[in-house]
C-alpha positions in Angstrom: 25.7 20.4 -11.4 27.5 17.3 -10.1 26.2 17.9 -6.6 22.6 18.1 -7.9 23.0 14.9 -9.9 24.4 13.1 -6.9 21.6 14.2 -4.6 18.9 13.2 -7.2 20.6 9.8 -7.9 20.9 9.0 -4.1 17.3 10.1 -3.4 15.9 8.0 -6.2 18.0 5.0 -5.1 16.7 5.3 -1.5 13.1 5.7 -2.7 13.4 2.7 -4.9 14.8 0.7 -2.1 12.0 1.7 0.3 9.3 0.9 -2.3 11.0 -2.5 -3.1 11.0 -3.3 0.6 7.3 -2.6 0.8 6.5 -4.6 -2.3 8.6 -7.5 -1.1 6.9 -7.4 2.3 3.4 -7.3 0.8 4.1 -10.0 -1.8 5.6 -12.3 0.8 2.6 -11.9 3.1 -0.2 -12.3 0.6 -0.6 -15.9 1.3 -1.2 -15.1 5.0 -4.2 -12.9 4.3 -7.4 -14.1 6.1 -10.1 -13.1 3.6 -10.4 -12.9 -0.1 -11.1 -9.2 0.2 -7.8 -8.7 2.1 -5.9 -10.8 -0.4 -7.3 -8.7 -3.2 -6.4 -5.4 -1.5 -2.8 -6.7 -0.8 -2.4 -7.6 -4.5 -3.7 -4.2 -5.6 -1.3 -2.5 -3.2 1.6 -4.5 -4.5 0.7 -3.6 -8.1 0.5 0.1 -7.1 4.0 0.0 -5.6 5.4 -1.7 -8.7 3.7 0.9 -10.8 5.2 3.8 -8.8 8.6 2.1 -9.1 8.1 1.9 -12.9 7.4 5.7 -13.0 10.5 6.4 -11.0 12.5 4.2 -13.3 11.2 6.1 -16.3 12.2 9.3 -14.6 15.6 8.0 -13.9 16.2 7.0 -17.6 14.9 10.4 -18.7 17.4 12.1 -16.3 20.3 9.9 -17.7 19.4 10.9 -21.2 19.2 14.6 -20.3 22.6 14.6 -18.5 24.5 12.6 -21.1 26.1 15.6 -22.7 27.2 16.9 -19.3 29.4 13.9 -18.3 29.0 11.0 -20.7 31.2 8.5 -18.7 29.2 9.1 -15.5 25.9 8.6 -17.4 27.1 5.4 -19.1 28.3 4.0 -15.8 25.1 4.9 -14.0 23.0 3.5 -16.9 24.9 0.2 -16.8 24.3 -0.1 -13.0 20.6 0.8 -13.3 19.9 -1.5 -16.2 21.7 -4.4 -14.5 20.5 -4.0 -10.9 17.0 -2.5 -11.4 15.7 -3.1 -14.9 16.7 -6.7 -15.2 14.7 -7.9 -12.1 11.9 -5.5 -13.1 11.6 -7.3 -16.4 11.4 -10.6 -14.5 8.6 -9.2 -12.4 6.7 -8.0 -15.5 7.0 -11.5 -17.0 6.4 -13.7 -13.9 4.9 -11.7 -11.0 2.6 -9.3 -12.8 0.2 -11.8 -14.4 -0.2 -13.6 -11.1 -0.9 -10.4 -9.2 -3.5 -9.4 -11.7 -5.3 -12.7 -11.3 -5.4 -12.2 -7.5 -6.5 -8.6 -7.9 -9.4 -9.7 -10.1 -11.0 -12.1 -7.6 -14.8 -12.1 -7.6 -16.4 -9.5 -5.3 -19.0 -12.1 -4.1 -16.2 -14.1 -2.4 -14.8 -11.0 -0.7 -15.9 -12.0 2.8 -15.0 -15.6 2.6 -11.8 -17.0 4.2 -9.0 -17.6 1.8 -9.0 -21.2 0.5 -5.9 -23.4 0.4 -5.9 -23.1 -3.4 -5.8 -19.3 -3.3 -3.1 -19.3 -0.6 -0.9 -21.5 -2.6 -1.5 -19.3 -5.7 -0.5 -16.3 -3.6 2.7 -18.0 -2.6 3.9 -19.2 -6.0 7.6 -19.0 -6.7 7.0 -17.0 -9.8 5.1 -14.3 -7.9 7.3 -13.8 -4.9 10.9 -14.6 -5.9 11.3 -11.9 -8.6 10.2 -9.2 -6.2 12.6 -10.6 -3.5 15.4 -10.4 -6.1 14.5 -6.8 -6.8 14.8 -6.0 -3.1 18.3 -7.4 -3.0 19.3 -5.6 -6.1 17.7 -2.3 -5.0 19.7 -2.6 -1.7 22.9 -3.0 -3.7 22.0 -0.1 -6.0 21.3 2.2 -3.1 24.6 1.4 -1.5 26.5 2.2 -4.6 24.7 5.5 -5.0 24.8 6.6 -1.4 28.5 5.8 -0.9 30.6 7.4 -3.6 33.1 4.7 -4.8 35.9 4.7 -7.2 35.5 3.1 -10.6 37.4 0.0 -9.6 35.2 -0.7 -6.6 32.1 0.1 -8.6 33.0 -2.6 -11.1 33.6 -5.1 -8.3 30.2 -4.3 -6.7 28.6 -4.7 -10.1 30.1 -8.2 -10.4 28.6 -9.0 -7.0 25.3 -7.7 -8.2 25.4 -9.9 -11.3 26.2 -12.9 -9.1 23.2 -12.1 -6.9 21.0 -11.6 -9.9 22.1 -14.8 -11.4 21.7 -16.9 -8.3 18.2 -16.8 -6.9 18.4 -20.6 -6.2 18.2 -20.1 -2.5 15.1 -17.9 -2.7 13.4 -20.4 -5.1 14.2 -23.3 -2.7 13.0 -21.3 0.3 9.8 -20.2 -1.4 9.1 -23.7 -2.7 9.2 -25.2 0.8 7.1 -22.3 2.1 4.5 -22.9 -0.6 4.1 -26.6 0.3 3.6 -25.7 4.0 1.6 -22.6 3.6 -1.7 -24.3 4.7 -0.1 -24.9 8.1 0.9 -21.2 8.6 -1.7 -18.8 9.8 0.6 -15.8 10.1 0.2 -15.4 13.8 3.4 -17.0 15.0 6.1 -15.0 16.8 8.5 -15.1 13.8 6.0 -13.2 11.7 5.6 -10.5 14.4 9.4 -10.2 14.6 9.5 -9.9 10.8 7.0 -7.0 10.8 8.9 -5.2 13.6 12.2 -5.6 11.7 10.7 -4.4 8.4 9.2 -1.3 9.9 12.4 -0.5 11.9 14.6 -1.1 8.8 12.3 1.1 6.6 12.6 4.1 9.0 16.3 3.6 9.5 17.0 3.5 5.8 15.0 6.6 5.2 16.7 8.5 8.0 20.2 7.2 7.1 19.7 7.9 3.4 18.7 11.5 3.9 21.4 12.3 6.5 24.2 10.6 4.6 23.2 12.0 1.2 23.1 15.5 2.5 26.5 15.1 4.2 28.1 13.8 1.0 26.5 16.6 -0.9 28.0 19.1 1.4 31.4 17.4 1.0 31.1 17.6 -2.7 30.2 21.3 -2.6 33.3 22.3 -0.6 35.9 21.7 -3.4 33.7 23.7 -5.8 33.5 26.6 -3.4 37.3 26.5 -2.9 37.8 26.6 -6.7 35.5 29.5 -7.1 37.2 31.4 -4.2 40.6 30.7 -5.8 39.4 32.0 -9.2 38.1 35.2 -7.6 41.4 35.7 -5.8 43.5 35.1 -8.9 41.5 37.0 -11.5 42.3 40.6 -10.3 46.0 40.0 -10.8 45.4 39.5 -14.5 43.0 42.2 -15.6 43.8 41.7 -19.3 42.8 38.1 -19.3 
């Protein structure tokens, strides 16, 4: 049972991280879209990714409730990590990013073929839209690291403190996005740095997926070995005590 729970937790953590990376990449590049139609499609795609992440979060909470009686301390620890690292930035997204994304997704179809105006580009690069999703990416990375690498309780608490500090200090992201928003009219998205970002994003996504699968299966195999040894020991000892 513990092996199955570990595999499911690690798989969900990796999936959430991949979706968060995609959402962060899309939301950060909305202001670089060329046409209104492209901006609308990007907003809808970002909303879809956030919706899928919400469904996964609901499934995660359901699993925590279902496994509470199995190992209550493990469930409470996982719930604390999940609520702190995933649900808190998700609530910020629902409050700040979601209304702005809905506005961009409801742009008038008659303007679909027109170039994106400076006003719309600035609206797509607002701090309230982009920064909460960027914070979620950081927190999802930390959450995936905790679930993929089995840690002792002491280390898990230390990592949780780090996560709280990251969650409580988005000042750098706000400062960076504020500067970017003021200069967005001079950025057409065709510079070398944007090409490098896209290559790094795609490479990181594939590496995370491969590493998460390989490392999770290796750890699951390691967890199953003690259980197999215990079962073998019980079988070897039980014949000596037929009356038990």
